[in-house]
C-alpha positions in Angstrom: 16.7 -23.2 22.0 12.4 -23.6 20.7 12.5 -25.5 17.9 8.8 -25.8 17.4 7.8 -24.9 14.4 5.4 -22.0 12.8 1.9 -22.4 12.5 0.4 -24.0 8.5 -1.1 -20.8 8.4 -2.6 -18.7 6.7 0.8 -16.5 6.7 3.7 -18.8 6.0 7.2 -17.4 6.4 10.5 -19.3 4.6 13.7 -18.8 2.3 14.8 -19.3 -1.1 16.4 -22.8 -0.6 17.0 -24.1 3.0 21.1 -23.4 3.5 21.6 -22.4 7.1 23.8 -20.0 8.2 26.5 -20.6 10.5 24.9 -17.9 12.8 21.6 -19.4 12.9 22.5 -23.5 13.2 21.9 -22.8 16.4 18.2 -21.8 16.2 17.5 -25.1 14.6 16.5 -28.4 16.1 18.2 -32.0 14.7 17.5 -34.2 11.9 19.2 -36.4 8.7 19.8 -33.4 6.4 19.6 -29.5 6.2 16.3 -29.8 5.2 15.1 -31.9 7.9 16.6 -29.4 10.1 15.2 -26.7 8.2 11.6 -27.7 8.3 12.4 -28.2 12.2 11.5 -24.1 12.4 10.0 -22.8 9.1 6.6 -23.9 7.3 7.4 -23.8 4.1 11.0 -22.7 1.2 11.4 -22.2 -1.9 12.9 -24.2 -4.3 14.9 -22.1 -6.6 17.1 -24.8 -8.4 14.1 -26.0 -10.1 14.8 -22.9 -12.3 18.1 -24.2 -13.7 18.3 -28.1 -14.2 15.3 -30.3 -13.7 15.0 -32.7 -10.7 13.6 -36.1 -10.6 10.4 -36.7 -9.7 12.4 -39.2 -7.2 14.4 -36.0 -5.8 10.9 -34.3 -5.5 9.6 -37.4 -3.9 12.3 -37.7 -1.2 12.3 -34.2 0.0 8.3 -34.2 0.5 8.7 -37.3 2.5 12.1 -35.8 5.0 9.4 -33.0 6.0 6.6 -32.6 8.3 3.0 -33.3 7.0 2.2 -29.1 7.6 5.4 -28.1 5.3 5.2 -27.2 1.9 7.7 -26.2 -1.0 6.9 -23.5 -3.3 8.9 -24.4 -6.9 9.9 -21.7 -9.5 9.3 -22.5 -12.9 12.5 -23.0 -15.0 14.2 -20.4 -16.8 13.3 -22.3 -20.6 9.6 -21.3 -19.9 10.4 -17.3 -18.8 13.7 -16.6 -20.5 14.3 -19.1 -23.5 10.7 -19.2 -24.8 9.5 -16.4 -22.8 6.0 -17.8 -22.5 6.3 -18.4 -26.1 5.5 -22.3 -27.2 6.1 -23.2 -23.7 4.2 -26.3 -23.2 6.4 -29.0 -23.4 9.4 -27.6 -21.2 6.1 -26.7 -18.6 4.7 -29.8 -18.9 8.3 -31.9 -18.3 8.7 -29.5 -15.1 5.2 -30.8 -14.0 5.9 -34.3 -14.1 8.7 -34.0 -11.8 6.9 -31.3 -9.3 3.5 -33.1 -8.6 5.7 -35.5 -7.2 5.8 -33.3 -4.0 2.1 -34.4 -3.4 0.5 -32.4 -0.5 3.7 -30.6 -0.1 3.6 -28.7 -3.0 2.7 -25.2 -2.8 2.5 -22.1 -5.1 4.6 -22.1 -8.3 6.5 -19.1 -8.9 7.1 -17.4 -12.3 9.6 -15.0 -12.4 10.2 -13.4 -16.1 13.3 -11.5 -17.1 13.0 -8.1 -16.9 13.1 -7.4 -20.9 10.1 -9.3 -21.3 7.0 -6.5 -21.7 3.1 -7.7 -21.0 1.2 -9.1 -24.7 -1.7 -10.0 -23.9 -1.9 -12.4 -26.6 1.0 -14.3 -25.3 0.1 -14.0 -21.6 -3.3 -15.4 -22.1 -2.0 -18.4 -24.3 0.2 -19.3 -21.7 -2.0 -19.0 -18.7 -4.6 -21.1 -20.6 -2.4 -23.4 -21.1 -1.2 -23.5 -17.3 -4.8 -23.7 -16.8 -5.3 -27.2 -18.5 -2.4 -28.8 -17.0 -2.6 -27.9 -13.3 -4.5 -26.1 -10.5 -2.5 -25.1 -7.7 -1.5 -21.8 -6.9 0.1 -19.8 -9.1 2.3 -16.8 -8.4 4.0 -14.4 -11.5 7.2 -11.7 -10.8 7.2 -9.5 -13.6 9.9 -7.4 -13.8 9.3 -5.1 -16.9 7.1 -2.2 -16.7 4.5 -2.7 -18.7 3.1 -5.6 -16.1 1.8 -3.2 -13.5 -1.7 -2.5 -15.0 -5.1 -2.9 -14.3 -5.6 -4.7 -17.8 -2.3 -7.1 -16.7 -3.8 -7.3 -13.0 -7.0 -8.2 -14.5 -5.4 -11.0 -16.8 -3.5 -12.6 -14.0 -6.4 -12.7 -12.1 -8.6 -14.1 -14.3 -6.3 -17.5 -14.1 -6.2 -17.1 -10.1 -2.6 -16.4 -10.4 -1.2 -13.4 -8.0 1.5 -10.9 -8.7 4.3 -11.3 -7.1 5.3 -8.0 -4.3 8.6 -7.6 -4.8 11.6 -5.9 -2.2 13.1 -3.8 -4.0 10.8 -3.1 -6.1 11.0 -2.0 -10.0 7.8 0.2 -10.0 5.7 1.6 -7.3 3.0 -1.6 -7.8 5.9 -4.2 -8.1 5.7 -3.4 -3.9 2.4 -4.3 -3.4 0.3 -7.6 -4.1 -1.7 -8.0 -7.6 -3.2 -10.3 -9.5 -5.5 -13.0 -7.6 -6.4 -11.4 -4.3 -7.8 -14.1 -2.7 -3.7 -14.8 -1.6 -0.6 -13.2 -1.4 2.8 -14.2 -2.6 5.3 -12.0 -1.7 9.5 -12.1 -2.1 11.7 -9.6 -0.4 15.4 -9.7 -1.8 17.6 -7.8 0.4 18.2 -4.0 0.7 20.1 -1.7 0.2 22.3 -4.5 -1.6 19.7 -6.8 -3.2 20.8 -10.6 -1.7 23.1 -9.3 0.7 21.8 -6.8 3.0 19.4 -7.9 6.3 16.4 -6.3 6.9 16.4 -4.2 10.3 14.1 -4.6 13.0 11.9 -1.8 12.7 11.2 -2.7 8.9 10.7 -6.5 9.6 8.1 -5.3 12.7 6.4 -3.1 10.5 6.3 -5.8 7.8 4.7 -8.2 10.4 2.0 -6.0 11.1 1.2 -5.5 7.1 1.3 -9.3 7.1 -0.8 -9.8 9.5 -4.1 -7.2 7.8 -3.6 -9.5 4.4 -4.0 -12.4 6.2 -7.1 -11.0 7.9 -8.6 -11.2 4.4 -6.7 -13.7 2.3 -7.2 -17.3 2.6 -3.4 -17.7 2.3 0.1 -15.1 2.4 3.3 -16.7 1.5 6.6 -14.5 2.8 9.9 -15.8 0.8 13.3 -13.7 1.9 15.8 -14.2 -0.7 19.0 -11.9 0.8 20.7 -15.5 1.2 24.0 -14.7 0.0 25.5 -13.4 3.0 22.8 -15.4 5.3 20.7 -13.1 6.4 17.2 -14.8 5.7 17.0 -17.5 8.3 17.4 -14.9 10.6 15.3 -12.0 9.2 12.7 -15.6 8.6 12.6 -16.5 12.2 12.6 -12.7 13.3 9.7 -12.4 11.4 8.2 -15.0 12.1 8.6 -15.0 15.9 6.7 -11.1 15.3 3.9 -12.6 13.8 3.3 -15.1 17.0 3.8 -11.7 19.0 1.2 -10.3 17.4 -1.1 -13.3 17.5 -1.0 -13.5 21.2 -1.1 -9.7 22.0 
């Protein structure tokens, strides 16, 4: 069994959450927790639970202390910001979120802002929120909009002005949604499963083509983050390991 973790960049492959499917468990090394086992093979994870409930700074600090130096956590912003406040007057919940997540220290990767499908692009609202965000934190931020009005050159320019990458998503709600946007110095990808969202595995051909695509992206960017969110039936971990292996094969080809 090879439990050598992947290089730390520029392409980082991970899953939405660190649950290990029964079929993939033997591929991971030993550890005192599932997170420690997960971190023996994959270099990043996306924390989704933060979207639904707050975590204490001590919890984030404990997670950070349990993973290797190269490991990074991407963290999803609370729904209170995106779905309840809808980016308006959202600085109080944003600050509470940051007060916790910054306890990850140097293990903190990008922050993820996933917007509800009903939230249309409003330039003034988006500008005000992103300005407030950047006054508080300078880490990488990725935005996953799901309303068609966000997939325009104007919205991309605003995101780019604030150093925010627009997520490349699969399935894509609009043709442009499949392609990274916003700040193109780096990229953040979220693949949720097809044809059944969250449930379907990706086939070998799809992963092989994806590996080549990510390698091309990495040639022109400082970092590429790829998250598999097809977790409902446990396919995310096996797909992540296979994609990682394909990328490593490309490196040595």
